[in-house]
C-alpha positions as CSV (number, residue, x, y, z in Angstrom):
1,M,108.7,119.6,91.2
2,P,110.4,118.2,94.3
3,T,114.1,119.2,94.6
4,D,115.2,117.6,97.9
5,A,117.2,114.4,97.8
6,I,114.8,111.5,97.4
7,T,115.5,108.5,99.7
8,D,114.0,105.1,100.0
9,I,112.6,106.0,103.4
10,S,111.1,109.4,102.3
11,T,109.5,107.7,99.3
12,F,108.0,104.9,101.4
13,Q,106.8,107.4,104.0
14,G,105.1,109.5,101.4
15,V,103.3,106.5,99.9
16,V,102.2,105.2,103.3
17,S,101.0,108.7,104.2
18,I,98.8,108.7,101.1
19,V,97.3,105.3,101.7
20,L,96.6,106.2,105.3
21,K,94.8,109.4,104.5
22,D,91.5,107.7,105.1
23,G,92.7,106.0,108.3
24,Q,93.0,102.5,107.0
25,I,95.0,100.5,104.5
26,T,92.9,98.3,102.2
27,R,94.2,94.9,101.0
28,E,95.1,96.4,97.6
29,E,96.9,99.3,99.2
30,K,98.8,96.9,101.4
31,R,99.8,94.9,98.3
32,L,101.2,98.1,96.8
33,V,103.0,99.1,100.0
34,I,104.6,95.7,100.3
35,K,105.6,95.8,96.7
36,L,107.1,99.2,97.2
37,A,109.1,98.1,100.2
38,S,110.5,95.2,98.1
39,L,111.3,97.4,95.1
40,L,113.1,99.9,97.4
41,S,114.9,96.9,99.1
42,L,114.0,98.3,102.5
43,D,115.3,96.5,105.6
44,V,112.6,94.4,107.2
45,D,112.1,96.8,110.2
46,I,111.8,100.0,108.1
47,P,108.1,99.6,107.0
48,K,106.9,99.2,110.6
49,R,109.1,102.1,111.8
50,V,107.7,104.3,109.0
51,Y,104.1,103.3,109.8
52,D,104.6,104.0,113.6
53,A,106.2,107.4,112.8
54,I,103.3,108.4,110.6
55,V,100.7,107.3,113.2
56,A,102.6,109.3,115.8
57,G,102.7,112.4,113.5
58,E,106.5,112.2,113.1
59,K,108.9,111.9,110.2
60,L,111.5,109.2,109.9
61,E,114.7,110.7,108.7
62,G,117.6,109.1,106.7
63,G,117.6,106.4,104.1
64,V,119.5,105.7,101.0
65,K,119.3,108.3,98.1
66,I,117.5,106.9,95.1
67,G,119.1,107.6,91.7
68,K,117.2,108.1,88.4
69,T,117.5,104.6,87.1
70,K,116.2,103.1,90.4
71,R,113.4,105.6,90.4
72,L,112.3,104.5,86.9
73,E,112.5,100.8,88.0
74,V,110.4,101.5,91.1
75,Y,107.8,103.5,89.2
76,A,107.5,100.8,86.5
77,G,107.2,98.0,89.1
78,M,104.5,100.0,91.0
79,F,102.6,100.8,87.8
80,Q,102.7,97.2,86.7
81,T,101.6,96.0,90.2
82,A,98.7,98.5,90.3
83,Y,97.6,97.6,86.7
84,L,97.7,93.9,87.2
85,N,95.5,94.2,90.4
86,A,92.0,93.2,89.3
87,S,90.2,95.5,91.7
88,I,92.4,98.6,91.5
89,S,90.9,101.9,92.8
90,E,91.7,105.5,92.2
91,D,93.6,105.6,95.5
92,E,96.1,103.0,94.3
93,Y,96.5,104.8,91.0
94,L,97.1,107.9,93.0
95,V,100.1,106.2,94.6
96,V,101.6,105.6,91.2
97,A,100.9,109.2,90.1
98,Y,102.5,110.4,93.3
99,L,105.6,108.4,92.6
100,R,105.8,109.8,89.1
101,Y,105.6,113.3,90.6
102,L,108.0,112.6,93.4
103,F,110.5,110.9,91.1
104,E,110.3,113.8,88.6
105,I,109.6,111.4,85.7
106,T,109.3,113.4,82.5
107,D,106.7,112.7,79.8
108,E,109.4,111.1,77.7
109,E,110.6,108.9,80.5
110,N,107.0,107.9,81.3
111,D,106.5,107.0,77.6
112,L,109.6,104.8,77.7
113,V,108.4,103.1,80.9
114,M,104.9,102.5,79.5
115,N,106.4,101.2,76.2
116,D,108.6,98.7,78.1
117,I,105.6,97.5,80.3
118,H,103.4,97.2,77.2
119,A,106.1,95.2,75.4
120,E,106.5,92.9,78.4
121,L,102.7,92.4,78.7
122,E,102.5,91.5,75.0
123,D,105.1,88.8,75.5
124,H,103.0,87.2,78.2
125,V,99.5,87.6,77.0
126,E,97.8,85.2,74.6
127,K,96.6,86.7,71.4
128,N,92.9,86.2,72.1
129,V,93.0,88.5,75.2
130,K,95.5,90.9,73.8
131,Q,92.9,93.6,72.9
132,V,91.4,93.5,76.4
133,V,94.8,93.8,78.0
134,E,95.8,96.7,75.7
135,K,92.5,98.5,76.4
136,G,92.9,98.1,80.2
137,F,96.5,99.2,80.0
138,E,95.6,102.4,78.1
139,Q,92.8,103.1,80.6
140,A,95.3,102.6,83.5
141,K,97.8,104.9,81.8
142,D,95.2,107.6,81.3
143,I,94.1,107.4,84.9
144,V,97.6,107.8,86.2
145,D,98.4,110.6,83.8
146,G,95.2,112.5,84.8
147,L,96.0,112.1,88.6
148,F,99.7,113.1,87.9
149,N,98.5,116.3,86.2
150,R,96.1,117.0,89.1
151,I,98.9,116.5,91.6
152,R,101.2,118.8,89.6
153,S,98.5,121.5,89.4
154,I,97.6,121.3,93.1
155,L,101.1,121.3,94.7
156,P,103.2,124.5,94.6
157,E,106.5,124.3,92.8
158,G,108.8,122.2,95.1
159,G,105.8,121.7,97.4
160,P,105.3,119.1,100.1
161,K,105.8,115.5,99.0
162,G,103.5,113.7,101.4
163,D,106.2,113.0,104.1
164,E,106.5,116.7,105.1
165,R,104.2,118.3,107.6
């Protein structure tokens, strides 16, 4: 698991590096990146500076350290955004799995986050579509869990987090 201090900028840089791995950012990936910038409360100039640094093969330093509570909030917000996107791809789920890895979210914490999201969805979904929503939610959770386990098995203990070269 990562052990360095996790900052808003390093988190954003890691995610942008992932979505740029194929050389372009899709509309859905852009939605996730914008949501992440919002959840991290980044200054308006930071996303462009991070993007320019990545394209130039550089790393933007600094940022505000993110505590555990904020990490869980960001992870929950990103999972919910990805899940509610009608045309979500594995790449977008990979971003959520990466955040779980980066933020060192345990299985127990993940279960709490998923239970909270599930309860919130239940409050907003009409009874006649509840089963469809629950099935989709479970599928999304399974995909993210599978990708998280794949990330954990690929990267060495304390290995690169996407923003390190």
